[in-house]
One Martini backbone bead per residue (centre of mass of N, CA, C, O) as a GRO file, in nm:
protein
  265
    1UNK     BB    1   1.731  17.315   4.375
    2UNK     BB    2   1.868  17.193   4.665
    3UNK     BB    3   1.942  17.308   5.002
    4UNK     BB    4   2.125  17.251   5.257
    5UNK     BB    5   2.018  17.257   5.618
    6UNK     BB    6   2.037  17.335   5.922
    7UNK     BB    7   1.834  17.381   6.212
    8UNK     BB    8   2.035  17.648   6.310
    9UNK     BB    9   2.032  17.814   6.059
   10UNK     BB   10   2.002  18.089   5.890
   11UNK     BB   11   1.775  18.249   5.670
   12UNK     BB   12   1.870  18.340   5.323
   13UNK     BB   13   1.702  18.547   5.083
   14UNK     BB   14   1.633  18.609   4.726
   15UNK     BB   15   1.411  18.854   4.574
   16UNK     BB   16   1.297  18.939   4.215
   17UNK     BB   17   1.062  19.106   4.184
   18UNK     BB   18   0.843  19.406   4.218
   19UNK     BB   19   1.013  19.539   4.410
   20UNK     BB   20   1.183  19.812   4.514
   21UNK     BB   21   1.433  19.612   4.514
   22UNK     BB   22   1.642  19.446   4.340
   23UNK     BB   23   1.753  19.212   4.548
   24UNK     BB   24   1.617  19.142   4.813
   25UNK     BB   25   1.721  19.104   5.143
   26UNK     BB   26   1.620  18.830   5.349
   27UNK     BB   27   1.606  18.774   5.708
   28UNK     BB   28   1.555  18.531   5.924
   29UNK     BB   29   1.492  18.356   6.171
   30UNK     BB   30   1.519  18.092   6.342
   31UNK     BB   31   1.403  17.790   6.289
   32UNK     BB   32   1.129  17.561   6.337
   33UNK     BB   33   0.993  17.219   6.327
   34UNK     BB   34   0.744  17.285   6.462
   35UNK     BB   35   0.395  17.231   6.411
   36UNK     BB   36   0.275  17.461   6.613
   37UNK     BB   37   0.395  17.665   6.410
   38UNK     BB   38   0.223  17.926   6.217
   39UNK     BB   39   0.432  17.996   5.943
   40UNK     BB   40   0.489  18.179   5.667
   41UNK     BB   41   0.684  18.044   5.398
   42UNK     BB   42   0.897  18.059   5.099
   43UNK     BB   43   0.950  17.763   5.209
   44UNK     BB   44   1.076  17.424   5.213
   45UNK     BB   45   1.107  17.103   5.391
   46UNK     BB   46   1.298  16.822   5.265
   47UNK     BB   47   1.494  16.602   5.398
   48UNK     BB   48   1.672  16.854   5.522
   49UNK     BB   49   1.585  17.051   5.286
   50UNK     BB   50   1.591  17.348   5.101
   51UNK     BB   51   1.296  17.500   4.937
   52UNK     BB   52   1.195  17.723   4.716
   53UNK     BB   53   0.949  17.918   4.634
   54UNK     BB   54   0.775  18.056   4.359
   55UNK     BB   55   0.686  18.273   4.548
   56UNK     BB   56   0.690  18.581   4.631
   57UNK     BB   57   0.758  18.815   4.856
   58UNK     BB   58   0.527  18.988   5.059
   59UNK     BB   59   0.523  19.355   5.148
   60UNK     BB   60   0.270  19.463   5.091
   61UNK     BB   61   0.295  19.803   4.993
   62UNK     BB   62   0.606  19.834   4.959
   63UNK     BB   63   0.621  19.679   4.672
   64UNK     BB   64   0.425  19.901   4.514
   65UNK     BB   65   0.631  20.128   4.604
   66UNK     BB   66   0.848  20.374   4.533
   67UNK     BB   67   1.080  20.511   4.695
   68UNK     BB   68   1.184  20.818   4.823
   69UNK     BB   69   1.472  21.001   4.766
   70UNK     BB   70   1.645  21.188   5.022
   71UNK     BB   71   1.855  21.467   5.025
   72UNK     BB   72   2.063  21.589   5.252
   73UNK     BB   73   2.185  21.864   5.370
   74UNK     BB   74   2.458  22.018   5.444
   75UNK     BB   75   2.608  22.236   5.652
   76UNK     BB   76   2.754  22.392   5.427
   77UNK     BB   77   2.501  22.452   5.255
   78UNK     BB   78   2.340  22.604   5.470
   79UNK     BB   79   2.551  22.826   5.527
   80UNK     BB   80   2.556  22.930   5.236
   81UNK     BB   81   2.261  23.024   5.226
   82UNK     BB   82   2.272  23.219   5.463
   83UNK     BB   83   2.502  23.395   5.352
   84UNK     BB   84   2.356  23.482   5.093
   85UNK     BB   85   2.123  23.631   5.232
   86UNK     BB   86   2.294  23.835   5.395
   87UNK     BB   87   2.442  23.966   5.155
   88UNK     BB   88   2.189  24.062   5.005
   89UNK     BB   89   2.079  24.245   5.224
   90UNK     BB   90   2.323  24.440   5.252
   91UNK     BB   91   2.339  24.530   4.956
   92UNK     BB   92   2.046  24.646   4.937
   93UNK     BB   93   2.071  24.847   5.173
   94UNK     BB   94   2.306  25.012   5.061
   95UNK     BB   95   2.159  25.097   4.802
   96UNK     BB   96   1.935  25.252   4.946
   97UNK     BB   97   2.112  25.466   5.076
   98UNK     BB   98   2.229  25.577   4.808
   99UNK     BB   99   1.955  25.664   4.690
  100UNK     BB  100   1.883  25.867   4.907
  101UNK     BB  101   2.129  26.051   4.868
  102UNK     BB  102   2.081  26.118   4.571
  103UNK     BB  103   1.804  26.250   4.614
  104UNK     BB  104   1.901  26.469   4.808
  105UNK     BB  105   2.120  26.603   4.618
  106UNK     BB  106   1.895  26.695   4.397
  107UNK     BB  107   1.819  26.892   4.623
  108UNK     BB  108   1.806  27.211   4.671
  109UNK     BB  109   1.977  27.454   4.833
  110UNK     BB  110   2.152  27.738   4.930
  111UNK     BB  111   2.385  27.556   4.809
  112UNK     BB  112   2.607  27.466   4.588
  113UNK     BB  113   2.580  27.142   4.399
  114UNK     BB  114   2.664  26.911   4.165
  115UNK     BB  115   2.451  26.689   4.264
  116UNK     BB  116   2.193  26.838   4.154
  117UNK     BB  117   2.261  26.710   3.844
  118UNK     BB  118   2.251  26.388   3.849
  119UNK     BB  119   1.936  26.345   3.723
  120UNK     BB  120   2.019  26.459   3.456
  121UNK     BB  121   1.905  26.418   3.119
  122UNK     BB  122   2.043  26.386   2.787
  123UNK     BB  123   1.996  26.432   2.450
  124UNK     BB  124   2.241  26.218   2.285
  125UNK     BB  125   2.226  26.099   1.988
  126UNK     BB  126   1.929  25.965   2.073
  127UNK     BB  127   2.033  25.943   2.380
  128UNK     BB  128   2.012  25.903   2.716
  129UNK     BB  129   2.221  26.098   2.937
  130UNK     BB  130   2.426  26.191   3.169
  131UNK     BB  131   2.552  26.492   3.235
  132UNK     BB  132   2.829  26.401   3.380
  133UNK     BB  133   2.923  26.234   3.107
  134UNK     BB  134   2.935  26.528   2.912
  135UNK     BB  135   3.027  26.702   3.173
  136UNK     BB  136   3.160  26.962   3.362
  137UNK     BB  137   3.113  27.022   3.717
  138UNK     BB  138   3.105  27.335   3.898
  139UNK     BB  139   3.200  27.567   4.185
  140UNK     BB  140   3.293  27.892   4.196
  141UNK     BB  141   3.065  27.916   4.412
  142UNK     BB  142   2.795  27.904   4.648
  143UNK     BB  143   2.566  28.018   4.399
  144UNK     BB  144   2.703  27.839   4.157
  145UNK     BB  145   2.714  27.686   3.825
  146UNK     BB  146   2.938  27.495   3.601
  147UNK     BB  147   2.892  27.400   3.254
  148UNK     BB  148   3.127  27.183   3.067
  149UNK     BB  149   3.137  27.057   2.771
  150UNK     BB  150   3.300  26.831   2.561
  151UNK     BB  151   3.059  26.902   2.360
  152UNK     BB  152   2.935  27.190   2.216
  153UNK     BB  153   2.683  27.062   2.060
  154UNK     BB  154   2.531  27.004   2.357
  155UNK     BB  155   2.426  27.272   2.483
  156UNK     BB  156   2.122  27.279   2.403
  157UNK     BB  157   2.046  27.007   2.536
  158UNK     BB  158   2.129  27.091   2.822
  159UNK     BB  159   1.948  27.335   2.851
  160UNK     BB  160   1.680  27.182   2.811
  161UNK     BB  161   1.711  26.985   3.053
  162UNK     BB  162   1.720  27.202   3.277
  163UNK     BB  163   1.446  27.333   3.219
  164UNK     BB  164   1.282  27.051   3.252
  165UNK     BB  165   1.343  27.055   3.524
  166UNK     BB  166   1.272  27.087   3.895
  167UNK     BB  167   1.492  27.317   3.997
  168UNK     BB  168   1.453  27.625   3.908
  169UNK     BB  169   1.660  27.687   3.669
  170UNK     BB  170   1.852  27.938   3.480
  171UNK     BB  171   2.019  27.921   3.197
  172UNK     BB  172   2.353  28.040   3.078
  173UNK     BB  173   2.433  28.066   2.733
  174UNK     BB  174   2.763  28.145   2.568
  175UNK     BB  175   2.878  27.887   2.380
  176UNK     BB  176   3.067  27.733   2.608
  177UNK     BB  177   2.886  27.768   2.866
  178UNK     BB  178   2.700  27.698   3.172
  179UNK     BB  179   2.512  27.905   3.390
  180UNK     BB  180   2.415  27.877   3.743
  181UNK     BB  181   2.184  28.045   3.944
  182UNK     BB  182   2.099  28.060   4.282
  183UNK     BB  183   1.829  28.128   4.428
  184UNK     BB  184   1.668  28.232   4.684
  185UNK     BB  185   1.508  28.077   4.928
  186UNK     BB  186   1.212  28.046   5.041
  187UNK     BB  187   1.028  27.955   5.304
  188UNK     BB  188   0.816  27.795   5.141
  189UNK     BB  189   1.018  27.627   4.968
  190UNK     BB  190   1.159  27.483   5.203
  191UNK     BB  191   0.907  27.332   5.305
  192UNK     BB  192   0.852  27.174   5.048
  193UNK     BB  193   1.131  27.027   5.040
  194UNK     BB  194   1.100  26.893   5.315
  195UNK     BB  195   0.866  26.706   5.225
  196UNK     BB  196   1.021  26.559   5.005
  197UNK     BB  197   1.239  26.440   5.190
  198UNK     BB  198   1.048  26.284   5.379
  199UNK     BB  199   0.936  26.099   5.157
  200UNK     BB  200   1.208  25.972   5.072
  201UNK     BB  201   1.272  25.850   5.348
  202UNK     BB  202   1.023  25.663   5.361
  203UNK     BB  203   1.091  25.504   5.105
  204UNK     BB  204   1.351  25.386   5.223
  205UNK     BB  205   1.212  25.228   5.457
  206UNK     BB  206   1.033  25.052   5.283
  207UNK     BB  207   1.265  24.910   5.137
  208UNK     BB  208   1.385  24.780   5.394
  209UNK     BB  209   1.134  24.614   5.470
  210UNK     BB  210   1.125  24.446   5.208
  211UNK     BB  211   1.397  24.310   5.251
  212UNK     BB  212   1.322  24.172   5.514
  213UNK     BB  213   1.084  24.007   5.401
  214UNK     BB  214   1.247  23.840   5.196
  215UNK     BB  215   1.430  23.702   5.409
  216UNK     BB  216   1.209  23.561   5.570
  217UNK     BB  217   1.111  23.385   5.335
  218UNK     BB  218   1.381  23.236   5.301
  219UNK     BB  219   1.382  23.109   5.586
  220UNK     BB  220   1.110  22.960   5.564
  221UNK     BB  221   1.198  22.777   5.335
  222UNK     BB  222   1.421  22.630   5.497
  223UNK     BB  223   1.226  22.517   5.708
  224UNK     BB  224   1.046  22.348   5.512
  225UNK     BB  225   1.321  22.188   5.420
  226UNK     BB  226   1.474  22.118   5.698
  227UNK     BB  227   1.735  22.325   5.739
  228UNK     BB  228   1.563  22.470   5.961
  229UNK     BB  229   1.470  22.571   6.256
  230UNK     BB  230   1.266  22.756   6.444
  231UNK     BB  231   1.495  22.878   6.617
  232UNK     BB  232   1.673  22.971   6.387
  233UNK     BB  233   1.467  23.172   6.265
  234UNK     BB  234   1.440  23.351   6.514
  235UNK     BB  235   1.737  23.439   6.531
  236UNK     BB  236   1.761  23.554   6.242
  237UNK     BB  237   1.528  23.759   6.270
  238UNK     BB  238   1.656  23.921   6.496
  239UNK     BB  239   1.912  24.006   6.340
  240UNK     BB  240   1.757  24.140   6.107
  241UNK     BB  241   1.623  24.363   6.276
  242UNK     BB  242   1.885  24.499   6.369
  243UNK     BB  243   1.981  24.572   6.084
  244UNK     BB  244   1.735  24.740   6.004
  245UNK     BB  245   1.761  24.952   6.233
  246UNK     BB  246   2.038  25.055   6.144
  247UNK     BB  247   1.938  25.164   5.860
  248UNK     BB  248   1.720  25.349   5.967
  249UNK     BB  249   1.920  25.542   6.111
  250UNK     BB  250   2.061  25.635   5.851
  251UNK     BB  251   1.820  25.772   5.728
  252UNK     BB  252   1.768  25.971   5.960
  253UNK     BB  253   2.044  26.113   5.947
  254UNK     BB  254   2.032  26.221   5.646
  255UNK     BB  255   1.765  26.368   5.683
  256UNK     BB  256   1.845  26.572   5.905
  257UNK     BB  257   2.071  26.703   5.741
  258UNK     BB  258   1.895  26.802   5.504
  259UNK     BB  259   1.692  26.966   5.666
  260UNK     BB  260   1.901  27.162   5.780
  261UNK     BB  261   1.985  27.281   5.503
  262UNK     BB  262   1.704  27.386   5.416
  263UNK     BB  263   1.643  27.571   5.683
  264UNK     BB  264   1.889  27.727   5.620
  265UNK     BB  265   1.964  28.087   5.578
   0.00000   0.00000   0.00000
């Protein structure tokens, strides 16, 4: 079927071959009937009427490959990812500080502290449980601890766990409660414990650096995905370093406090 067309109207054709999109709409510029212009067209004009050619329009290699559709992330999604990374960093760093404190508290100083027994686990009905979950721990004075189990049948298991620990304490089991007397720390023992505390503080700092490293990797991933620019990553990395330095100072602060307790006679 031929379609009539004036010599000044634009040509608009639809070709449905194996191209990228079925029903590709192609619009040409206004044509001229001058025979001096050698332009290949998928149509022909006879007696002032337009007739489409049976050959599909070839658009080089573009029709041979299906284009990949890329969905760009919204600003809200990018901000959500950044916020998630920041929250994860702070949560993990806070947990690191708590772990350092717990480790420090388990190291005995010259004064009795119930937290010294926090890391002791007792074999209770075939399962290891924390001592403080099955007994009440108190300090009747500054140099002794009193362990009162909720179940008296666990006394022997508690006694065994305390002896097996590295606290250097000798439990006194009277059948009702367990009393622990803290012997005076020697100067040599204080120095040894001070080294242990220093090592634990350094382990805490290493953990903080690892958290920072993981966050940097997450930012780099966002940059590769074109969600963050190089400048964005630099700014975020700078803020991350400031946060890391802040938590490093917290480790130093609790370390100095513990060292002071250890060396105090």
